N, C-alpha and C positions, 0 to 999 in steps of 0.2 A: 558167234559164241566161241570162246577160247577153249582149247583142249582141257586146260586146267579145270574149268568149270564143269565140264562133262565127266571128267575122269576121277576127281577127288571130291569127297564129302568130308568136311571137318565139323566136329561137334565138341564144344568145350563145356565143362561143368565147373562153376566157380562157387566159392563160399567166402564171404567177407573179402572180396577182391583177390582171393588166392585161387589159382587154378588147381583143381583137384584131379581132373581127368581130361584127357584129350583123346577123342576117338577119330581115327582116320579110316575112311572107307575108300577102297580103290576098285573101280569098275573093272571087271574081268572081261576082256575082249568085247565081243558083240552081244554077250549074254546080259541078262538083266540081273546078274548076281554080283555081289561085292565081297571083297576080302576086307575084313575089319581088323584093325590093330588098335589096342587100347594102351595109352601111356598114362600111368597113375603116379601121382606125386606121393611117394612113400612116406615122406615126413609128416603128412597129415593123417596117416593111417597107423603109424607105429609110434611107440612112446620113446624111441631113441633112433639114432642114425643107423643105416645099414652097416656101416663100418663098426660101430659099437656092438650091434647084434652079432655080427660074425665073430668078433673077438670074444664076446660072452659065451657063445656056443662052441668056441675053440675050432672054428672052421679055418682051414688053411688058405682058402681063396677069399680075398677081400675085394670089396667094391672100390673102384677108382673114383676120381673126381671128374665129373662131366662139366664142361663149360659151354 
């Protein structure tokens, strides 16, 4: 068994072939506990882009582009 299979647990949620959420669980040392990180596709939950929302609410910090 590879370390990757023992260490990480990935769970995806899709709707109409679009990924809505990716959950990554990482095993903590020898314990049976996991640290969980959720990545959520904001475009499917908000009616406009994060860049637009930050401009509309006059926030000085803007979201950059991730590739």
